[in-house]
N, C-alpha and C positions, 0 to 999 in steps of 0.2 A: 471494686465495682468499676472504676474508670479503667483499670488495667485490663479487665475482662473485655470491655467494650473496645478498647484500642486494639487488643489482640484479634478480635473479630474483624475489625476493619482491615488490619494488616493482612489477615488470611484471605479476605475477600478481594483485596485490592488487585492481585494478579488476575483473578477471574473477571473483575470489572474492566480492567485494562484490556484484556483479550476481547471482551465483548465490544468495547469501543473500537478497537482495531478492526474487528470483524465488520462492524457497522461502516467504518470508513472505507474498507475495501468494497463492501457491498454497494455503497453509494458511487464510488468511482467506476465500478463495473457497470452499473446502470447507466452512468453517463457515457461510458465507452460504447455500450450497445446502441444508445441513442445516436451517438456520433457516427458509428458504423452504418446505421440505417439511413442517416441523412447524407452521408458522403464525407470523404476525408477533408474537404475544404470547408465544410459547413461550420456554422457558429457552434453547433453542438459538439462537433469533433474537436474544435479548438478548445472549448471549455473543458471537455473531458480530459484532453492531454494536459492542460494547465493544472487541473485538480490532481491528476495522476502524478505529475511532477512534484507538486506540493506534498502529497502523501509520501512519496518515496524520499524526498529531501528530509522530511522529519524522521522517517524510519532509518535512513542511512546515518543521520546524526546520532540517533540513539544507539544504533548497532556498533558504532565505532568507539563508544564510551567504555572505558575499562570497568565501570560499575555494572554494565549490562551482564545479567546472570545467565544468558543463554550459553550453551556449550560453544567453544571456539569454532568447531567445524560447522555448526549450524549458522553461526553468525557470519562466517566466511562465505558460506553458500548464499545466504540472503544478501550479503553485500554484493556478491557477483551478479545476482539477479537484479538488484537495484541499479547497479552500474549499467547493465544491459538495458533496463527500462529507460533510464535517463538518456542513453545514447539513442534509443528508438524515438523518444520524444523530441530530442534535439534534431533528429533527421527530418522531422515533420516541419514543414514551413508553409507559407501561404501557397506556394506552387507545387509542393511535394504531395504525392499521393501515397498515403501510408495505409496499410491494411491493419485495422485495429484488432483483428481476430486473435493474433498471437498475444497481444497485450492483454486482451480479455482473458484468454485461457490461462496465462501465467498468473494473473492476479486472482483468478478463481481458485487455482491450486493453492496459492498462499492463503487466501481467505478460508478455504476448507481445512487447512492445517491449524487454524486458530480455534481449536475446540475447547 
């Protein structure tokens, strides 16, 4: 009985994790849209970029782990995207004007791939 319950949790776990990742991307995308609407120097934009950086820091940490079961090519592609995102975020500063549209679009593509 306990083994059966454990097996159900193990099988559902990847689905649950993907759903959580999708929610995290959705939240960051909402913040980025609000930031774009308010302007690149706005509090909303700064918060959105901060949350985006946090999300990708966690993702990159997970992607570099040998235990990550994603195919190597997919991991490499996601790592490249993550590095690009981090560079874009670091380009933004108090006086920098950054267009959030590209960041929104890239993160929407990643979110949509989390089916």
